[in-house]
C-alpha positions as CSV (number, residue, x, y, z in Angstrom):
1,M,-133.2,154.8,-36.1
2,G,-134.6,155.1,-39.3
3,P,-133.0,155.9,-43.0
4,R,-133.2,159.5,-42.6
5,E,-131.3,159.6,-39.3
6,L,-128.9,157.5,-40.5
7,G,-128.3,160.0,-43.4
8,L,-126.8,159.8,-46.6
9,P,-123.1,158.5,-47.5
10,M,-120.3,161.3,-47.7
11,Q,-120.1,162.9,-51.0
12,V,-117.1,162.1,-53.0
13,A,-115.8,163.8,-56.3
14,S,-115.2,161.7,-59.0
15,P,-111.8,161.1,-60.3
16,E,-113.1,161.8,-63.6
17,P,-116.5,164.3,-62.7
18,G,-116.2,165.3,-66.5
19,E,-117.3,162.0,-67.5
20,L,-119.5,161.5,-64.8
21,P,-124.0,162.1,-66.1
22,T,-125.6,164.8,-63.6
23,E,-128.4,162.1,-63.4
24,V,-129.1,158.6,-63.5
25,T,-132.4,156.9,-65.3
26,I,-132.9,154.0,-62.7
27,W,-135.0,151.3,-64.7
28,E,-137.0,149.2,-62.7
29,V,-136.9,145.7,-63.5
30,G,-138.0,144.0,-60.1
31,A,-141.7,143.3,-61.5
32,R,-140.5,141.6,-64.3
33,D,-137.0,140.2,-64.5
34,G,-137.3,140.6,-60.6
35,L,-140.2,137.8,-60.0
36,Q,-140.0,135.8,-63.1
37,N,-138.3,132.9,-62.1
38,E,-140.3,132.4,-58.6
39,K,-141.5,129.7,-57.8
40,E,-144.8,130.1,-56.4
41,V,-147.0,132.4,-58.7
42,V,-147.4,135.9,-57.1
43,P,-150.9,136.9,-57.1
44,V,-151.6,139.6,-59.7
45,E,-152.8,142.1,-56.8
46,V,-149.4,142.1,-55.0
47,K,-147.5,142.8,-58.2
48,L,-150.3,145.4,-59.0
49,E,-149.4,146.9,-55.1
50,F,-145.7,146.4,-55.8
51,L,-145.6,148.6,-58.8
52,Q,-147.9,151.3,-57.1
53,R,-145.5,151.2,-54.1
54,M,-142.3,151.5,-56.5
55,A,-143.8,154.6,-58.6
56,D,-144.8,155.8,-55.2
57,A,-141.5,156.2,-54.0
58,G,-140.3,157.8,-57.2
59,L,-139.0,155.7,-59.8
60,G,-140.1,156.5,-63.2
61,V,-139.2,153.3,-65.1
62,L,-140.7,150.1,-64.3
63,E,-140.8,147.1,-66.2
64,A,-143.6,145.4,-65.8
65,T,-144.1,142.0,-67.3
66,S,-143.2,140.2,-70.4
67,F,-145.9,138.9,-72.8
68,V,-144.4,135.5,-73.3
69,R,-145.9,132.4,-73.4
70,P,-147.3,130.7,-70.4
71,E,-145.7,127.4,-70.3
72,W,-142.5,129.1,-70.4
73,V,-142.5,131.9,-67.8
74,P,-145.8,130.9,-65.5
75,Q,-145.3,133.2,-63.5
76,L,-146.3,136.0,-66.3
77,A,-149.3,134.3,-67.3
78,D,-151.4,137.3,-66.3
79,A,-149.6,140.1,-68.2
80,A,-152.7,141.3,-70.0
81,E,-154.7,140.9,-66.7
82,L,-152.2,143.1,-64.6
83,L,-151.3,145.8,-67.3
84,A,-155.6,145.5,-67.4
85,G,-155.3,146.5,-64.0
86,L,-152.2,148.9,-63.4
87,E,-153.5,152.4,-62.3
88,R,-150.5,154.2,-64.3
89,A,-148.9,156.9,-62.3
90,P,-148.3,159.9,-63.9
91,G,-144.5,160.3,-65.7
92,V,-144.1,157.0,-65.2
93,R,-143.3,154.3,-68.5
94,Y,-143.9,151.1,-68.1
95,P,-142.3,148.6,-70.8
96,V,-143.0,145.4,-71.3
97,L,-141.0,142.5,-72.6
98,V,-142.1,141.0,-76.2
99,P,-140.3,137.9,-77.6
100,N,-142.2,137.8,-81.1
101,A,-144.7,138.9,-83.3
102,R,-147.5,137.8,-80.9
103,G,-145.9,139.4,-78.0
104,L,-146.6,142.9,-80.0
105,D,-149.9,142.1,-80.6
106,R,-150.6,141.5,-77.5
107,A,-148.9,144.3,-75.8
108,L,-150.5,146.6,-78.5
109,E,-153.7,145.1,-77.1
110,S,-152.9,146.2,-73.7
111,G,-152.0,150.1,-74.5
112,V,-147.9,149.4,-74.0
113,R,-146.1,152.6,-75.5
114,D,-143.1,150.7,-74.2
115,I,-141.6,147.3,-75.6
116,A,-138.3,145.8,-75.3
117,I,-136.9,142.8,-77.2
118,F,-134.1,140.4,-75.5
119,A,-131.7,139.4,-77.8
120,A,-128.0,137.9,-77.2
121,A,-124.4,138.4,-78.5
122,T,-123.6,134.7,-78.6
123,E,-124.2,131.9,-80.8
124,T,-124.9,129.0,-78.5
125,F,-127.5,131.5,-76.2
126,T,-129.3,132.4,-79.1
127,Q,-129.8,128.4,-79.9
128,R,-130.8,127.3,-76.7
129,N,-133.0,130.6,-75.6
130,L,-134.7,131.2,-78.9
131,N,-133.8,128.2,-80.7
132,R,-132.6,130.5,-83.7
133,S,-128.9,131.1,-84.4
134,L,-127.3,134.7,-84.1
135,D,-128.0,135.6,-87.3
136,E,-131.5,134.5,-87.4
137,Q,-132.7,136.2,-84.6
138,F,-132.3,138.8,-86.4
139,V,-134.4,138.0,-88.9
140,M,-136.8,137.4,-86.4
141,F,-137.0,141.1,-84.2
142,D,-136.8,142.7,-87.2
143,P,-140.6,142.7,-88.0
144,V,-141.2,143.1,-84.4
145,V,-139.5,146.3,-84.4
146,Q,-140.0,147.9,-87.6
147,R,-144.0,147.5,-86.9
148,A,-143.5,148.1,-82.8
149,V,-141.9,152.0,-84.4
150,G,-144.3,152.0,-86.6
151,E,-146.7,152.4,-84.2
152,G,-145.5,154.4,-82.3
153,L,-143.8,152.6,-80.0
154,A,-140.3,153.0,-78.1
155,V,-138.6,149.8,-78.5
156,R,-135.6,148.9,-76.2
157,G,-133.1,146.6,-77.0
158,Y,-131.6,144.3,-74.3
159,V,-128.4,142.6,-75.6
160,S,-127.7,139.1,-73.0
161,M,-124.1,137.9,-72.4
162,C,-122.2,140.7,-73.1
163,F,-119.3,139.5,-70.7
164,G,-119.9,136.2,-70.7
165,D,-121.4,132.5,-71.7
166,P,-121.7,129.4,-69.8
167,W,-120.8,127.4,-73.0
168,E,-118.6,129.8,-74.6
169,G,-116.7,131.6,-71.9
170,A,-115.6,135.0,-72.3
171,V,-117.5,137.1,-75.0
172,P,-115.2,139.0,-77.8
173,V,-115.6,143.0,-77.3
174,E,-116.2,143.6,-80.9
175,Q,-119.3,140.7,-81.3
176,V,-121.0,142.5,-78.4
177,V,-120.5,145.7,-80.6
178,S,-121.6,143.8,-83.6
179,V,-125.2,142.7,-82.2
180,G,-125.5,146.1,-80.3
181,K,-125.0,148.3,-83.4
182,R,-127.6,145.7,-85.5
183,L,-130.4,146.3,-83.2
184,L,-129.8,149.8,-83.3
185,E,-129.9,150.3,-87.0
186,M,-133.5,148.2,-86.7
187,G,-134.9,151.0,-84.9
188,C,-133.9,150.2,-81.1
189,W,-133.1,153.7,-79.1
190,Q,-131.7,152.4,-76.3
191,L,-129.0,149.4,-75.6
192,S,-129.3,147.5,-72.2
193,L,-126.3,145.5,-71.9
194,G,-126.6,141.9,-69.6
195,D,-123.8,140.6,-67.7
196,T,-126.5,137.6,-68.0
197,I,-124.2,135.4,-65.5
198,G,-122.5,137.9,-63.5
199,V,-119.2,137.6,-65.0
200,A,-117.9,141.1,-65.6
201,T,-116.0,143.3,-63.7
202,P,-115.0,147.0,-64.2
203,G,-111.8,146.9,-66.7
204,H,-114.1,144.5,-68.5
205,V,-116.8,146.9,-68.8
206,E,-115.0,150.1,-69.5
207,A,-113.6,148.5,-72.0
208,L,-117.3,147.3,-73.9
209,V,-118.7,150.9,-73.2
210,R,-115.5,152.2,-75.0
211,A,-115.5,150.1,-77.7
212,F,-118.9,151.4,-78.5
213,V,-118.0,155.2,-78.5
214,A,-115.2,154.0,-80.9
215,A,-118.0,152.3,-82.8
216,G,-119.8,155.6,-83.2
217,V,-122.8,154.5,-80.5
218,G,-122.8,156.8,-77.8
219,V,-123.2,156.6,-74.1
220,D,-126.7,158.1,-74.4
221,R,-127.5,154.7,-76.3
222,L,-126.3,152.5,-73.4
223,A,-127.8,150.8,-70.3
224,V,-126.6,148.7,-68.2
225,H,-127.6,145.6,-66.7
226,F,-125.5,143.6,-63.8
227,H,-125.8,140.7,-61.8
228,D,-124.4,140.0,-58.8
229,T,-123.1,136.7,-59.0
230,Y,-119.6,137.6,-58.1
231,G,-119.8,140.3,-55.9
232,Q,-119.3,142.8,-58.8
233,A,-122.0,144.5,-59.9
234,L,-121.9,147.8,-58.3
235,A,-118.0,148.2,-58.8
236,N,-119.4,147.3,-62.2
237,T,-121.8,149.8,-62.3
238,Y,-120.4,152.9,-61.3
239,A,-117.4,151.6,-63.6
240,A,-120.0,152.3,-66.6
241,V,-121.0,155.4,-65.0
242,R,-117.6,157.0,-64.5
243,L,-117.6,156.7,-68.4
244,G,-121.6,159.0,-69.0
245,V,-123.9,155.8,-69.2
246,S,-126.8,157.1,-67.7
247,T,-129.5,154.4,-67.4
248,V,-128.6,151.6,-65.0
249,D,-131.3,148.7,-64.6
250,S,-132.1,147.8,-61.1
251,S,-134.3,145.6,-59.3
252,A,-135.9,146.7,-55.8
253,G,-134.4,144.4,-53.3
254,G,-132.4,142.7,-55.3
255,L,-135.1,140.2,-56.5
256,G,-134.3,137.7,-58.8
257,G,-131.5,135.6,-60.3
258,C,-129.8,133.9,-63.0
259,P,-131.3,130.2,-64.0
260,Y,-127.5,129.8,-66.2
261,A,-125.4,130.2,-62.8
262,K,-126.6,128.4,-59.9
263,S,-124.8,131.0,-57.5
264,A,-126.3,133.7,-58.7
265,T,-127.5,135.7,-56.4
266,G,-129.7,138.1,-58.5
267,N,-130.1,141.4,-60.2
268,L,-128.4,144.6,-58.5
269,A,-130.2,146.0,-55.8
270,T,-131.6,149.2,-56.7
271,E,-131.4,150.2,-53.0
272,D,-128.1,149.5,-53.5
273,L,-127.8,151.5,-56.5
274,V,-128.8,154.4,-55.1
275,W,-127.0,154.8,-52.1
276,M,-124.2,154.6,-54.5
277,L,-125.7,157.8,-56.6
278,D,-126.3,159.8,-53.2
279,G,-123.0,159.2,-52.4
280,L,-121.9,160.8,-56.1
281,G,-124.2,163.4,-55.6
282,L,-126.0,162.2,-58.7
283,K,-130.0,162.7,-59.1
284,H,-131.9,159.5,-59.2
285,G,-135.7,160.9,-58.1
286,V,-136.2,158.0,-55.5
287,D,-137.4,158.3,-52.4
288,L,-134.8,155.4,-50.1
289,G,-136.9,155.5,-47.4
290,K,-139.9,154.4,-49.2
291,L,-138.4,152.0,-51.4
292,V,-136.6,149.7,-48.7
293,E,-140.1,149.9,-47.1
294,T,-141.2,148.5,-50.3
295,S,-138.6,145.9,-50.7
296,V,-139.3,144.7,-47.0
297,W,-142.9,144.3,-47.9
298,M,-142.3,142.4,-51.0
299,A,-139.5,140.4,-48.9
300,E,-142.7,139.2,-46.4
301,R,-144.8,138.2,-49.4
302,L,-142.2,135.9,-50.5
303,G,-141.3,134.2,-47.4
304,R,-137.4,135.4,-47.3
305,P,-135.5,138.3,-47.0
306,S,-134.2,140.3,-49.3
307,P,-130.2,140.2,-50.4
308,S,-129.6,143.7,-50.4
309,R,-127.3,144.9,-48.0
310,V,-129.2,148.3,-47.7
311,V,-132.3,147.3,-47.2
312,K,-130.9,145.2,-44.2
313,A,-129.4,147.5,-42.9
314,L,-132.0,150.4,-42.8
315,G,-134.9,147.7,-42.9
316,T,-133.1,146.4,-39.7
317,A,-133.2,149.9,-38.5
318,E,-136.3,150.5,-39.2
319,A,-137.8,147.3,-37.3
320,S,-135.9,148.1,-34.7
321,G,-136.5,151.7,-34.0
322,S,-132.7,151.7,-33.0
């Protein structure tokens, strides 16, 4: 029995239906965040087919790659080659991560129209990841954002360590809001609030979203990015969506992991997210059957099963024909 025969989850009204968005944009990060920590380099041809398959499944935003230095992330050393070979599907956006001014140069050379920068909410992480202080990261990012906006690019701001830091522990909500507002004032059109080590819980998510709103930042400027280290990613996403957040980052098949938490099980799986959104009756535009087939296909190429529960359930049913 395949996905269509199994049917969709029952649609149940939210306890606060007035706050739910009618449609959720899925910001698919599998090709970049999902693959970047793979030990074996995935051939560019496989990455290109992965992106094409996800576009065919209806995903409208596909974060394609990152222009980081090759020695930092060998898996993404083929960024320029990948973008040169990418057949862009009509209506699909292909943002790339840009770490600095040189990365922006390369993105512009490749014809990119959407970029993202990767900031952090804690002092220790910025020192370890960017070799800069919390305040110095803005000095680095400001000319990048200003030039990108001047070139007509849309700039997204990732904020990592929004809920917990492996060196500093719990991160004060007001500290995250302060960092986020500075990125928006710099010119970012959206913030992706990242639970980098997967320690968030729904109450903490609600508190952070409400704090941004109280500070004058609308939920339309916010996205969420959860890791499933403690099994909370889907619950955390629901908490954010209940408050009106309508952009959710996820990774096809649950690809990816967090190098700062040894027990991390990866990003929120796009299939698990789609199953929940279907149950809430929210539009998203994704063909779940095609996406499951794509994740099974990629899992075969990586040599291990997908951690997504929905992929396991529907993929197994597809394979067995039962």
